[in-house]
C-alpha positions as a Markdown table, in Angstrom:
| # | Residue | x | y | z |
|---|---|---|---|---|
| 1 | Unk | 104.6 | 80.2 | 58.6 |
| 2 | Unk | 104.3 | 81.5 | 62.2 |
| 3 | Unk | 107.2 | 82.8 | 64.2 |
| 4 | Unk | 108.3 | 84.5 | 67.4 |
| 5 | Unk | 111.5 | 84.8 | 69.3 |
| 6 | Unk | 113.2 | 81.4 | 69.5 |
| 7 | Unk | 110.8 | 79.4 | 67.4 |
| 8 | Unk | 109.1 | 79.2 | 64.0 |
| 9 | Unk | 106.3 | 76.9 | 62.8 |
| 10 | Unk | 106.3 | 75.9 | 59.1 |
| 11 | Unk | 103.7 | 74.0 | 57.1 |
| 12 | Unk | 103.2 | 72.8 | 53.6 |
| 13 | Unk | 106.1 | 72.6 | 51.1 |
| 14 | Unk | 109.6 | 74.0 | 51.6 |
| 15 | Unk | 110.5 | 74.4 | 47.9 |
| 16 | Unk | 112.3 | 76.8 | 45.5 |
| 17 | Unk | 109.3 | 79.2 | 45.8 |
| 18 | Unk | 109.2 | 79.5 | 49.6 |
| 19 | Unk | 112.7 | 78.6 | 50.8 |
| 20 | Unk | 114.2 | 82.1 | 50.3 |
| 21 | Unk | 111.4 | 83.8 | 52.3 |
| 22 | Unk | 111.6 | 81.1 | 55.0 |
| 23 | Unk | 115.4 | 81.5 | 55.1 |
| 24 | Unk | 115.2 | 85.3 | 55.7 |
| 25 | Unk | 112.8 | 84.8 | 58.6 |
| 26 | Unk | 114.8 | 82.0 | 60.1 |
| 27 | Unk | 118.1 | 83.9 | 59.8 |
| 28 | Unk | 116.5 | 86.8 | 61.7 |
| 29 | Unk | 115.6 | 84.4 | 64.6 |
| 30 | Unk | 119.0 | 82.8 | 64.9 |
| 31 | Unk | 120.6 | 84.1 | 68.1 |
| 32 | Unk | 121.8 | 82.9 | 71.5 |
| 33 | Unk | 120.2 | 79.6 | 72.6 |
| 34 | Unk | 118.3 | 77.2 | 70.4 |
| 35 | Unk | 116.0 | 78.0 | 67.5 |
| 36 | Unk | 113.1 | 75.5 | 67.5 |
| 37 | Unk | 111.6 | 74.9 | 64.1 |
| 38 | Unk | 108.3 | 73.0 | 64.1 |
| 39 | Unk | 108.2 | 71.3 | 60.7 |
| 40 | Unk | 105.6 | 68.6 | 61.7 |
| 41 | Unk | 103.2 | 70.1 | 59.2 |
| 42 | Unk | 105.8 | 70.1 | 56.3 |
| 43 | Unk | 104.8 | 67.6 | 53.6 |
| 44 | Unk | 107.5 | 68.3 | 51.0 |
| 45 | Unk | 111.1 | 69.4 | 51.0 |
| 46 | Unk | 113.1 | 70.0 | 47.8 |
| 47 | Unk | 116.8 | 70.7 | 47.1 |
| 48 | Unk | 116.2 | 74.5 | 47.7 |
| 49 | Unk | 114.8 | 73.6 | 51.2 |
| 50 | Unk | 117.7 | 71.3 | 51.9 |
| 51 | Unk | 120.2 | 74.0 | 50.9 |
| 52 | Unk | 118.4 | 76.5 | 53.1 |
| 53 | Unk | 118.5 | 74.2 | 56.1 |
| 54 | Unk | 122.2 | 73.5 | 55.5 |
| 55 | Unk | 123.0 | 77.2 | 55.3 |
| 56 | Unk | 120.9 | 78.0 | 58.4 |
| 57 | Unk | 122.7 | 75.2 | 60.3 |
| 58 | Unk | 126.1 | 76.6 | 59.4 |
| 59 | Unk | 125.0 | 80.1 | 60.5 |
| 60 | Unk | 123.7 | 78.7 | 63.8 |
| 61 | Unk | 126.8 | 76.7 | 64.4 |
| 62 | Unk | 129.1 | 79.7 | 63.7 |
| 63 | Unk | 127.1 | 81.6 | 66.3 |
| 64 | Unk | 127.3 | 78.8 | 68.9 |
| 65 | Unk | 123.7 | 77.8 | 68.7 |
| 66 | Unk | 121.6 | 75.0 | 67.2 |
| 67 | Unk | 118.6 | 74.8 | 65.0 |
| 68 | Unk | 116.2 | 72.1 | 66.5 |
| 69 | Unk | 114.0 | 70.6 | 63.9 |
| 70 | Unk | 110.7 | 69.0 | 65.0 |
| 71 | Unk | 110.0 | 67.0 | 61.8 |
| 72 | Unk | 106.9 | 65.4 | 60.2 |
| 73 | Unk | 107.3 | 61.8 | 59.2 |
| 74 | Unk | 107.5 | 62.9 | 55.6 |
| 75 | Unk | 110.3 | 65.4 | 56.2 |
| 76 | Unk | 112.2 | 62.9 | 58.3 |
| 77 | Unk | 112.0 | 60.4 | 55.5 |
| 78 | Unk | 113.2 | 62.9 | 53.0 |
| 79 | Unk | 116.2 | 63.9 | 55.2 |
| 80 | Unk | 117.0 | 60.2 | 55.6 |
| 81 | Unk | 116.7 | 59.3 | 51.9 |
| 82 | Unk | 119.0 | 62.3 | 51.0 |
| 83 | Unk | 121.5 | 61.3 | 53.7 |
| 84 | Unk | 121.4 | 64.7 | 55.4 |
| 85 | Unk | 120.1 | 63.8 | 58.9 |
| 86 | Unk | 123.4 | 65.1 | 60.4 |
| 87 | Unk | 123.6 | 68.6 | 59.0 |
| 88 | Unk | 126.1 | 70.7 | 61.0 |
| 89 | Unk | 124.2 | 73.0 | 63.5 |
| 90 | Unk | 120.9 | 71.2 | 63.0 |
| 91 | Unk | 119.5 | 68.7 | 65.5 |
| 92 | Unk | 116.5 | 66.5 | 64.7 |
| 93 | Unk | 114.0 | 66.2 | 67.6 |
| 94 | Unk | 111.3 | 63.6 | 67.9 |
| 95 | Unk | 107.7 | 64.7 | 67.8 |
| 96 | Unk | 106.3 | 65.5 | 71.2 |
| 97 | Unk | 103.2 | 67.2 | 72.6 |
| 98 | Unk | 105.2 | 69.8 | 74.5 |
| 99 | Unk | 107.3 | 71.2 | 71.6 |
| 100 | Unk | 106.8 | 74.7 | 70.4 |
| 101 | Unk | 103.6 | 75.1 | 68.3 |
| 102 | Unk | 102.4 | 71.6 | 69.3 |
| 103 | Unk | 99.1 | 70.5 | 67.9 |
| 104 | Unk | 96.9 | 69.8 | 71.0 |
C-alpha cells in the first residue's frame, strides 16, 4: 500500500488480515474532495474488504466526499458478483492511464 494526501494505491488481497490496516489508512485520508483509491493491482477481495469499503463509503458520504475506486478487472468482477457496485459514497472509475498511481 502506498498513500499520500488524496490518494492511496493498494495491491494484492484485501482480506480479513489486511482490511483493518487498510481501513485505518484510508479513514485518515478521507477529507474534503475525492479520495482516489487505485485498486488496479488488487487480485482478491473478501467479505472483510467489502465491509471496509462500505464503511469507508458511508464515512465519506457523511463528510460530503466520495471514494473513487479505480478497479482491477478481478475486483470489478467481485463487486459485480456480490451486487455491491453501488455502495453509498463509493464511485467506480474505469481504468485510465492518467489516474493516480497509473502504471506507465
